[in-house]
N, C-alpha and C positions, 0 to 999 in steps of 0.2 A: 504494500500500500504506500503510495507516495505521500510524504508528509508535506505540511504547509511551510515548514521551515521556521517555526517559531513565531509566526504572525499572530496577532490578536485582534483582527477586525471582527466586527460583529455581523451576525447573519440576520435572517428575518425576525428572529427573536432576540437579536443582539448576541447570538452565541459566538464566542471566540473560537478560533480554529487553531490554536497553538498546538504544535507538535503532532497533530493528527488531522487526517482528512475526514474523520467521522464527524458529520455536522450535528449541531444540536437538534434534538427531536422536537423541541417546543418552539416552533416558529411564531406562534401566536397563541394567546390564551383564549379561554372561552369568550366568544364574542358573537353569540348567536342572536338572530332576530327572533324573539320569542313568538311562538305560535299561539293563537288563542286556544283556550281549553273548552271542553264540551259544555262546562257550566255557563260560560259566556254566551255560547250559541243558544243554549236553552233559554237564557234570559233575554234573548233578542238583542244583545249588545253587539254582536258581530255575526258574520255569516258569509257565504260565498258572494253575496251581492253587496256587502258592506266591508270597508277596510277595517282591519283590526286596529283598535286603539292601542298604540304602542306603550302607553303608560298605564293602561288599565284604569283610567279615570272616568271614562265615559265621554270625555270631550278632548278635542285636540289640545295638545300640551299637557294633558294629564292633570289638570287642575279643576276640571268641571267648568272651565271658562272663567273662573274667578281668580286664577293665579295662585290659589292656595293649594298646597299639596293634598291630594286625596288620601283616603284611608289606605288604599292599596299601595300608593307611593310610600307612605310611612311604613308599610309592611316590609318594603325592600330598603329600609333606611339603614342608618349607620350601625345599629346593633347587629343586624343580619350580615351586612356586607363587610364589616371590619375583619372578622376572622376569615371570611372567604377570601378577601383581598390578601391578607397575610399568608394564607395557605397557598394562594396562586403565585406568590413570589418565590416559593422555595425551590421549585424545579428549575425555572429559567435562571435564577441567580446562581444555583449550584452548577448549572451547565456551563457557566462562563467564569465563575470565580476561580475554578481549578486551573484555567489556562495559564495564568501568570504565576502559578506556584509549581508548575511541572518541572522546571529546571532545578529548583531547589530540592524538590522531592527526589529527582533522579540523582542529584549529588549526594544526598544523605543516604540513600539506599544503594548507591553505586549501580544504577541501571540507566540504560539509554533511552532515547526518544521512542523507539519502537515499543519498549516495555511500558513507559509512562502513558503511551496512547491508550493502553487498556483501562486506565482510570477514566477515560472519556467513554470509550465504546462499551465498557461494562455497565455504566449507568444507563446508556441509551438502550441496551438490550433489555435490562431489567425493567426499564420504563415501558418499553414496547409490550412486554408481557404483563406488566403491572397495571397499565391503564385499563384494558378490558376486564382484568381480574378484579380490580378495585371497583370498577363500574358495576360488575355483577354483584359484588358484595353490597354496594350502596343500594342497588335495586332490591336485594333480598333482605338485608338486615337493617337498612336505614342509612341515609347519608351522614347524619350527625355522628353515629357510632364509627363509621368508616373514616370520616374526617379526623375524629379524635385519635383513632388507632394509628392513622397515618402520621399525625403529629408526634405521637409517642415513638413511632418507628424512626422518624427523622432524628429525634433526640438520641436514640440509641446509636444510630449511624454516626452522628456527630461525635459521640463519646468514643466509639470504636476508632474512628479516624484520628481523633486527637491523641489517643494513647497507643496507637498501633505500633508494635515493636518491629514488625516485618512488613515488607512491601505486599506480600500476599494478603495480609490482614487489611491493608489499606484498600486493596481491590474489593475485598468483602464489604468494607464500609461503603464503597461507592455502589455496590449492588444493592445493599440494604437501603441506601439513600434513594436510589432510583425507585424502589418499591414504595418507600414511605412517601416520597413527594408525588408519586403517581396517584395517590388517593385524592388529592385536593381537587383536581379538575373534574373528574366524573362525579365526585361527591357534591361539588358546587353546583353542577348542572342538575343533578337529582334534587338538591335542596331547593333550587330556584323553581323547579317544576312542582315540587311539593307545596311551596309557598304560593305559587301561582294558583294551584288547585284550591288551596285553603281560602284565598280571597276571591276566587272566581274570576280572576283577571290575568292576562299575560304579564310576564315580568317586563318592567320598563326597559326599553332599549338602552337607555343611558347607563343602566346598571351593568349590563353585559359589556358595554363599551369601556366602563371603568376597569372591569376585570382584565380586558385586553390591554389597556394602556398600562396597568400596573405591572403585568408580566413583561411587556415589551420594555418598559422603563427599567425594571429591575435587572433584566438580562443585559441591557445596555451599560449599566454601571457595574456589572459583575466583574469584568476584568480590572477596572480601576480599584474596586473594593478588595479584590483578591490580592492585587499587587501591594496595596497599602497594608493589608493584614500580614502578608508574607514578609514585607520589609520591616515592619515594626514589631510584630509579635511572633514571627516565624510561620512556616507553612501550615503547621498544625492548627493555627487559628482559623484557617479557611474551613476546616472541618468543625472546630469548636463553636464557631459563630452560629451554626445551625441550632445549637441547644437553646439559647435564649429566644431565637426567632420562632422555633417550633413551640416552645413553652408559651409564648405570647399567643400564638394561634390556638393552642390547646385551651388555655384559660378563657380566651374569647369564645371559643366554641362551647365550652361547658357553661359559660355564663349567659350567652346571648342566643345561640342557635336553638330553634325550637326542637323539642323532643321528637324523636321518631315515633310514628304511629306503631301500634302493636302489630298491625298487618302491613308493615312496610313493604313486604315482598309482593303485595297484591297490586301495587302501582296505581291505587285509586282510593277514593274516600271510603270511610267505613260503611256508608249506606249503599255503596254500589253492590250490584250482584251480577254474576255471570262473568265471563272473561273480559279483561280490559280491552278497550278498542285497539285493534291492531296488534294485540298480543298473540302469542302462539297458542294460548290456551293450556300450556303445559307448565306455566310458571309455578303453579301451585302443586305440581307433582311432588314436591318436597322442597325444603330449603337447601337442597343439595348444591354444593358449589362445584361439583364435578372436578375433584382434584386431578384425576387421571387425564381429563380433557385439557386442563391447564398445563399439566406436565408435558403432554404430547405437543401442545401448541408451542410451548417454550422450546422443546427440543427441535421441532421443525424449523422454528424461526432461527435458532442458533446455528444449525447446520447451513441453512440458506444464507445467513449473514456471513459465515466464514467463506462461502463460495463467492458471494457478490463483492466482498471487500478485496478480492484478489483476482479481478478480471484480467489484469495485465499478466498474470501467471496462473491461469485457471486450474483449480484443483478439481478435475472432472470426477474423481472418485467420490467427492462429497455429494454429487447429484443422486447417487443411488440411495444412501441413507435418508437424504432429504425427501425423495419421492416415497420411500417406504413409510417414513414417519407421517408424511402428509396423508397417505392412503389409510393408515391405521387411524389417524385423527378423524378423517371423514367417516370411516366405518363406525367409530365409537360415538361420534356426535349424533349420527343418525340413529343409533341404537339406544342412547341414553334418554330417559324420560324428561330430564331437565338439563340439556347440554350447555356446556360453557359457550359454544358457538352454535346458535340456533340456525342451522343450515336450512331447515325447512322454512323458517320465517324469512330468511334472506332470499330464498328461491321465490317466495311469494311477493316480497317487497323489492321489486326491481328498481324502484326509484332510489331506495337507500343504497343498494349495491352500486348504482351508477354514481351516486354522490361519493362513495368511497373511491371509486375508480377516478373520478375527476380530481378528488383531493390528492390522491397518490401521484397522479400524473403531473398535477400543478406543482407539487413540491419536489418532484423529480427535476423539473425544469428549474425551479427556483434555486435548489441547492447546487445543481450543475453550474449554472451561471454564477451564482453568488460565490461559492467557494473556489471555482475555477478563476473567477475575477480576482479574488483576494490573493491567491497564490501568484497569479500572473503579475499583479502590481509589484510584488517583491522581486520575483525572479526574472521577469522580462522587462519591467519598466524601471527597476532599480530603487524602489521605495524601501525605506526601513519598515519594520513591523508597526512601529508607532504611526508613521505617516500613512501607511496603508490603511490602518484603522481609521484615521481621520478622513481619508477619501471615501470610506464606506459609510460614514455618518449620514450623508444625505439619503442613502438607501434605507437605513434604519429609521430615519426621521419620516420619510415618505411612507414607509410601511406602517408606522404608528398612526400617522394622520389618516391614512386610508382605512385602517382598521376601525377607527372611530367613525369616520364618514360612512363606511359600510354598515356599521351597526345602527346608523340613523336612517338608512333607506327603508322604504316600505315593502320592498319585495326581495326576491332572491335571484331571479333570472337576470335582471339588468346588471347588478354588480359582478356576477359570475361571467357574463358576456364581456364586460369591460376588462375584467381580469385576464380572460383568455386572449383577448385582442392585444392587451398590453404585454403579455408574455411573448407573443409572436413579434410585435413591433420592437419591444425592448431587446429581445434576442437579436433581431436584425441590426439594431444599432451596434451591438457588440461585434458584429461582423466587420464593422468599419474601423474598429480600434486597432492601433498599431503601437509598438513600443515607444514611438516618438509622439504619440498623441498628446495634445496640450492638456493641462490639468482641468480646465473648464469642461472639456469634452468628457473626461473621466467622471467628473462630478455629476454632469447632466445625465450620462448613461446610467450611473448608479441610482440617481433619484427617479428616473423613469422606470427602472426595474423594481423600485420599491413599491410602486402603485399596485401591481397585481399581488404582492405579498399580503398586504392588508386586506384587499378585497376578496381574495380567495379564501382567506381564513374566516372572515365574517360570513361570506355567502354560503360556503359549504357547511359551516357550523349551523347556520340558520336552517339549511335543508335537513341536516341530521335531526335537529330539534323538532322539526315539523314532521319528518317521515318516520321517526323511531316509534316502536310500539310504546304505548303508554306505560307499561310496566318494565320497560327496558331502556330508558333514556341514558342511564349511566353506562350500561354496557355498550350501547350504540356509540356514545361519545368516546369511550375508550378505544373502540375499534377504529374510529376515524383517526385517532392519533397513531394507531398501529399502521394504518395505511400511509400516513405521513412519514413514519419512521422507515418504512420499506422504501419509499421514494428517496429518502435521505441516504440509505445504505447503497441503493443502486447508483445514485449520483456519485458517491465516493468511489465506487469501483470504476465507473466510467471516466472520472477525472484521472485516476491513476493510469487507466488504459491509454487515454488520449494524450496525457502529458509525458508519460514515461519518466525519465530521470529529472526533468525540470520543465517548468511552464514555458510556453513559447507562443508567438502570435498564431501560428498554424493550429496549435492545440486549442487556444481560446476560440478561434474561428470554427473549429470542429464542434466544440461544445455549444457555441451560439447557433450553429446550423441545426443541431439536435433540438435546441430550444425553439427555433422557428417552426420546425416540423411538428413537434408536440404541441406547441401553442395553437397552430392551425387545427390540429386534431381536436384539442380541447374546445376550441371555438365551435367546431362542427358538432361535437357531442353535446355542448350546452344548448345550442340553437335547436337541436333535434329532440331534446328531452322534453316531452309533452308535460311531464309532471311539474316542470318549473314555470309553465305558462300561466298567464293571468287567469284566475278562476278555476285552475286545476285544483282538485282536492288531494290532500295527502293521504298516505296509507297508514299513518301512525296516529300519534296523539293529537296532531293538529288537523286531522282530516275534517273535523266538523266545521272548520272555518276556512276552508280552502287552503289549509296548510301554510298560510301566509306566504305563498310562493308566487304571487303575481309579480308583474313588473312594477 
């Protein structure tokens, strides 16, 4: 795998790429456009013929026309959001803080860059498995319990890392950290869905926008914070800082988050009867978490990751165990009464599967261009890692702004269409860059490519929120992140294949050409997806109100 050579630019989530080409999995935090719930439809507040009230107030602006926050706005106020915001910081900030401590860690344990890269990839792999697993737990046992358990796990990971006597134990700390921080996102999504159901109104869009901005901002400051901690208190402080942060999130959750319902796994109010809308009808088959399914999923993903990360030197023998594990996983999921991956539900819910495909392809392009660009800035254009990071700032800034703008739109199809078009156009601009291109051209190219990062995150998350089964929004949100991680891993392998020993103009242009082709493919897929058109009804929780998927 080709390394980035010690750079610390930030990615779509501000993720630094120091010493490894494995990109951060969390390019954007939850930023969904909330879909109206069935209660709002029944009350006549929304429906296929009426736009959903984004704030849940009954009037534009969410204040009933008076400018005074409504009761539903207050339901999504500071007490609910403070712990959710703190929790949403943990994964992105840990994905970037470690970058500026890798050299010091390598020196202390006498290991090289190839070994320290495992501190990054280990967390990404555990997060990829942890996201849908924690989402399933949130759907089954309740988001508050999962959020609190995740915070405790982060505390344990911070303690292990701060005291680790060996490099192997440090990797264990990062694995545990990936699992613990993976709990916050799906639990937050499930919590917002539960609160939306309780008040009978959709979650305000600005709430989801704040979650997105918090994660993007924390990831952006991660390298600086990590460098400051490593320089003043030593690299172990990069792990230890998780303890107070996680404890604050835990205390906030215990004090302010509403208690989980006794029938949290049912995915609906206590008075409901029958299967939840859009559910598989098998959720109540038991509170089973399907540990064998989770283990098979993790093993399949691990084997696939090892192959994809070495495309420049393919390990073809890995394809056999990957295929066997995938086959056994499918067999077991179809046999299990309450599977970890509900393949039958996915087969019926084509709209959700297409959303996963769009999201994975979008982030494959984003990571290809982003991390290929950052390495090219250093090795072909001659920038230092610090200056390369500064050149990347407009890209991160544009992604943050577009994430908030996307959360304020009224539909899903329009921002996804713009994102796909910008992926193609932005990639085409990178085809024009040379090692002698002026600084202003580099800044403009980066800023242009930041636009689809924010819009793809908000648009696809909105689609997942609308299309997911009512009893499985946490699991569905976790699987969306897994699709994103797979795109990131494939991008890493492609960059290593196309750059070889070092980045070059021809390598960057090959990456950009892939971006153009996939961007046009995404544009066609988005325009052809009837489930995203105005007035189309969703298949999951948001079906009653047109899934919020109009233009």
